[in-house]
C-alpha positions in Angstrom: 107.9 -7.9 8.7 105.6 -6.2 11.4 103.8 -3.2 9.6 104.1 -5.2 6.2 101.1 -7.1 6.7 97.6 -6.4 5.4 95.7 -4.2 8.2 92.4 -6.3 8.8 92.2 -5.5 12.4 89.6 -3.0 14.2 91.9 -0.2 15.8 92.4 -1.0 19.7 91.5 1.9 22.1 95.4 2.7 22.5 95.7 3.4 18.8 92.4 5.5 18.6 93.6 7.5 21.5 97.2 8.5 19.9 95.4 9.5 16.4 93.4 11.9 18.5 96.4 13.2 20.1 97.5 13.9 16.6 94.3 15.3 16.0 93.2 12.5 13.3 89.3 12.4 13.7 86.4 11.8 11.3 85.4 15.3 10.5 83.1 16.9 7.9 83.3 20.3 6.9 80.5 20.4 4.8 78.6 18.8 8.0 79.5 21.7 10.3 78.8 24.6 7.2 75.4 22.9 6.5 74.3 22.9 10.2 75.4 26.8 10.5 73.6 27.7 7.4 70.3 26.1 8.2 70.4 27.2 11.7 71.1 30.7 10.4 68.2 30.8 7.9 66.0 29.9 10.7 67.3 32.4 13.0 66.9 34.9 10.3 63.2 33.8 9.9 62.8 34.6 13.6 64.8 37.7 13.9 64.5 39.2 10.4 61.7 41.4 10.9 63.8 42.9 14.3 66.8 43.4 12.3 64.8 44.8 9.4 63.3 47.1 12.0 66.0 48.3 13.8 68.2 48.9 10.5 65.2 50.9 8.9 64.7 53.4 12.2 68.7 53.7 12.0 68.8 54.8 8.5 65.4 56.8 8.9 67.5 59.1 11.9 70.4 59.3 9.7 68.5 60.8 6.8 67.0 63.1 9.2 70.5 64.1 10.9 71.8 64.7 7.0 68.7 67.0 6.2 69.8 69.3 8.8 73.3 70.5 7.7 73.7 72.6 11.0 74.1 69.0 12.4 76.8 67.8 10.2 79.7 68.7 12.7 82.9 66.9 13.4 81.2 65.4 16.6 77.8 64.7 14.8 79.2 62.7 12.3 81.1 60.4 15.2 77.9 60.3 17.0 76.2 59.2 13.9 78.4 56.5 13.0 78.8 55.3 16.6 75.0 55.1 16.8 74.3 53.5 13.6 77.5 50.5 14.6 75.9 50.0 17.5 72.5 49.5 16.2 74.0 47.0 13.4 75.6 45.1 16.2 72.7 44.7 18.4 70.3 44.0 15.5 72.6 41.0 14.0 73.9 39.8 17.5 71.1 37.3 17.9 71.8 35.6 14.7 75.7 35.7 15.1 75.4 34.1 18.4 73.2 31.3 17.3 75.2 30.6 14.2 78.5 30.4 16.6 76.8 28.1 19.2 75.7 26.0 16.2 79.0 25.7 14.6 80.6 24.8 17.7 77.7 21.9 18.7 78.2 20.8 15.1 81.9 20.5 15.3 81.6 19.0 19.1 79.0 16.4 17.8 81.3 15.0 15.4 84.6 15.0 17.5 83.5 14.9 21.0 84.8 17.4 23.4 88.4 16.2 23.8 90.5 19.3 22.4 94.0 18.3 21.3 97.3 21.2 21.3 98.8 18.9 18.5 96.9 21.3 15.7 98.8 24.4 17.4 102.4 23.6 17.3 104.3 25.8 15.0 105.1 24.2 11.9 106.4 25.9 8.9 105.6 23.1 6.4 102.0 24.7 6.7 102.9 27.7 4.6 105.5 26.0 2.2 104.1 27.7 -1.2 105.7 24.5 -2.9 103.7 21.8 -0.9 100.6 24.2 -1.4 100.6 24.1 -4.7 101.5 20.2 -5.1 98.3 19.7 -2.7 96.1 22.5 -4.8 96.9 20.3 -7.8 97.7 17.1 -6.8 95.9 13.6 -7.4 93.2 14.6 -4.7 92.2 17.3 -6.9 89.7 15.2 -9.5 88.1 13.7 -6.3 87.7 17.1 -4.3 86.1 18.7 -7.7 84.1 15.8 -8.4 82.8 15.7 -4.9 82.2 20.0 -5.0 80.1 19.7 -8.4 78.0 17.2 -7.5 77.1 19.0 -4.2 76.3 21.9 -6.4 74.5 19.9 -8.9 72.1 18.4 -6.0 71.5 21.8 -4.2 70.9 23.3 -7.5 68.6 20.6 -8.7 66.8 21.0 -5.2 66.5 24.8 -5.4 65.2 24.7 -9.0 62.4 22.6 -7.9 61.6 24.9 -5.2 61.8 27.9 -7.4 59.9 26.9 -10.2 56.4 26.3 -8.9 56.3 29.8 -7.3 57.3 31.6 -10.7 53.8 32.6 -11.0 53.7 34.0 -7.6 57.2 36.0 -8.0 55.3 37.6 -11.3 52.2 38.8 -9.2 54.7 40.7 -7.4 55.0 42.9 -10.0 53.3 46.5 -8.8 53.2 45.8 -5.3 53.9 48.3 -2.8 57.8 48.5 -1.7 57.1 47.1 1.8 55.0 44.7 0.9 57.2 43.3 -1.7 60.2 43.1 0.3 58.5 41.1 2.9 56.6 38.8 0.7 59.9 38.5 -1.5 62.0 38.3 1.6 59.7 35.4 2.8 59.7 33.6 -0.4 63.4 33.6 -0.9 63.8 32.2 2.6 61.8 29.6 2.6 63.8 28.3 -1.1 66.9 29.1 0.9 66.1 26.6 3.8 64.9 23.9 1.2 68.3 23.8 -0.4 70.2 24.2 3.0 68.1 20.9 4.2 69.5 19.5 1.5 72.9 20.3 2.1 72.5 18.7 5.4 71.9 15.4 4.0 75.0 15.9 1.6 76.8 16.5 4.9 75.5 13.6 6.7 76.8 11.6 3.5 80.1 13.2 3.8 80.6 12.5 7.3 79.5 8.9 6.9 82.3 9.0 4.2 84.9 10.4 6.4 84.2 8.2 9.2 84.6 5.0 7.1 88.1 6.6 5.7 89.1 7.5 8.9 88.3 3.4 10.5 90.0 2.0 7.4 93.3 4.5 7.9 93.4 3.3 12.0 93.2 -0.6 11.0 96.1 -2.5 12.1 97.5 -6.0 11.6 97.3 -9.1 13.6 100.6 -8.8 14.9 100.3 -5.2 15.9 97.3 -5.9 18.2 99.0 -9.0 19.8 102.0 -7.0 20.7 99.7 -4.5 22.1 98.0 -6.8 24.3 101.0 -8.5 25.6 102.0 -4.9 26.5 99.6 -4.2 28.8 99.1 -8.0 30.4 103.1 -8.2 31.6 104.7 -6.1 34.5 106.1 -2.9 34.0 110.0 -4.3 34.0 108.9 -6.8 31.8 107.1 -4.4 29.2 109.9 -2.2 29.1 112.4 -5.1 28.5 110.3 -6.2 25.5 109.7 -2.9 24.4 113.6 -2.9 24.0 113.7 -6.2 22.3 110.8 -5.3 20.0 112.4 -1.9 18.8 116.2 -3.9 18.3 114.0 -6.5 16.1 111.8 -3.8 14.5 115.2 -1.9 13.6 117.0 -4.9 12.4 113.7 -5.8 10.3 113.3 -2.5 8.9 116.9 -2.3 8.1 116.7 -5.4 6.2 114.0 -3.8 4.0 115.7 -0.8 3.1 117.7 -2.5 0.1 114.1 -3.2 -1.4 113.5 0.5 -1.4 113.1 2.7 -4.4 114.6 5.8 -2.8 115.5 7.1 0.6 114.3 10.7 0.9 116.7 12.7 3.6 116.8 15.8 5.7 119.7 15.3 4.8 121.5 15.0 8.4 118.5 14.4 10.5 115.9 12.5 9.3 115.8 9.5 6.4 112.8 7.7 5.3 112.8 5.1 2.6 110.2 4.4 0.3 109.0 1.6 -2.3 106.1 1.5 -4.8 105.4 -1.7 -6.8 102.6 -0.5 -8.7 100.3 -3.5 -6.8 99.2 -1.0 -4.0 97.5 2.5 -4.4 100.2 4.4 -3.0 104.0 4.3 -2.2 104.7 2.8 1.2 107.2 3.4 3.8 109.8 0.7 4.5 112.0 2.3 7.1 112.3 5.9 8.9 114.7 7.2 11.7 116.4 10.2 12.8 120.2 10.9 13.3 121.9 7.7 14.1 119.2 5.6 12.8 119.1 8.0 9.8 122.6 7.7 9.2 122.3 3.8 9.3 119.4 3.8 7.0 121.5 5.9 4.8 124.5 3.5 4.7 122.4 0.5 4.0 121.1 2.3 1.1 124.2 3.2 -0.4 125.9 0.1 0.0 123.2 -1.5 -2.0 122.5 1.2 -5.0 119.2 2.8 -3.5 119.4 6.6 -4.2 119.3 8.9 -1.4 117.9 12.0 -2.4 117.8 15.4 -0.3 114.5 16.6 0.0 114.1 18.1 3.6 110.4 19.2 3.6 109.3 15.8 2.4 111.4 14.0 4.8 110.5 15.8 8.1 106.4 15.3 6.5 107.2 11.5 6.2 108.6 11.0 9.2 106.2 13.1 11.4 102.9 11.5 9.5 103.6 8.2 8.2 104.6 5.0 10.1 106.8 2.1 9.1 104.2 -0.3 6.7 101.9 2.3 5.9 101.1 4.0 2.4 101.7 7.9 1.9 98.6 9.8 2.9 96.7 11.8 0.0 98.3 15.3 0.7 102.2 13.9 0.0 101.0 12.1 -3.2 102.2 15.1 -5.5 105.6 15.3 -3.7 106.3 11.5 -3.3 105.2 11.0 -7.1 107.5 13.8 -8.4 110.6 12.4 -6.1 109.9 8.8 -7.6 109.3 10.3 -11.5 112.8 12.3 -10.9 114.5 8.8 -9.5 112.9 6.4 -12.5 114.2 8.8 -15.0 117.9 9.1 -13.5 117.9 5.4 -13.3 116.9 5.1 -16.7 119.4 7.3 -18.1 122.1 5.5 -16.3 121.2 2.3 -18.0 121.2 4.2 -21.3 
């Protein structure tokens, strides 16, 4: 059955284009954050003295105004707040602009400049508290937790190696004049932070390489899928339309023939139906069939005729139908919900046998 074989072929341009339209790209949030952090630290090393001077002047003018009680009128206080706010915004504006530009450049550098509006579509599943709880405490928690602990350990170790040699220099700051103390301490802390940020950059690059590998793996296709796509592009429009209709009919027939093998069919309950199977040999459950309206009704009818449990779970049914193709495995973000559903089905089945 097409969609049930081993995915060994690289994704075709059409497959990549469809994935990009859905917002499926290889991107590392860690790399974005590391770039912004490093650039912001270097920006502070350049504009830091100017920011310190401007904020210091603002504070001195504020204290001078407070020292004159006759100036503390409603209008005077309003002008004071306005002037201090304007000074603070103008002082930090260069650093803020540099951070904004670096964040955009880092993001565009990873995914290229091809914006997609798919992520802007309203989707109430994103604010589903139950789904958020399942994602938070799902099977992906251990992996993400280990990755975050590794990042903290690496950055912490590099920071410690940078701090320990400077302990004698830091102890020598005792008794130094306040102005010199702030300058020396700020320079030292900024240098240590920059080293840690460089380490974070290396971690972000490694994470980006992993995300690219994972994305490429998710896009792989079966040989039959590649052949069918090539045929579709080398035939006249009328022939391609007829071929697509025949392929859809054949695929639907094969899909329906696979429904009796399913462990459960999850429904909307009237608009969507998705048949799932889990044999324990693959890392995740697989979608055997899916459809909506008339096709969904046919899937439910075949499932009921063959004793396959039909369970109503509208959020899960919509998520599976929208995000998982026939023959593909359930993505990590849906592991917890699908595992809970299969556990319920297995418990009911064992109870019925008993």
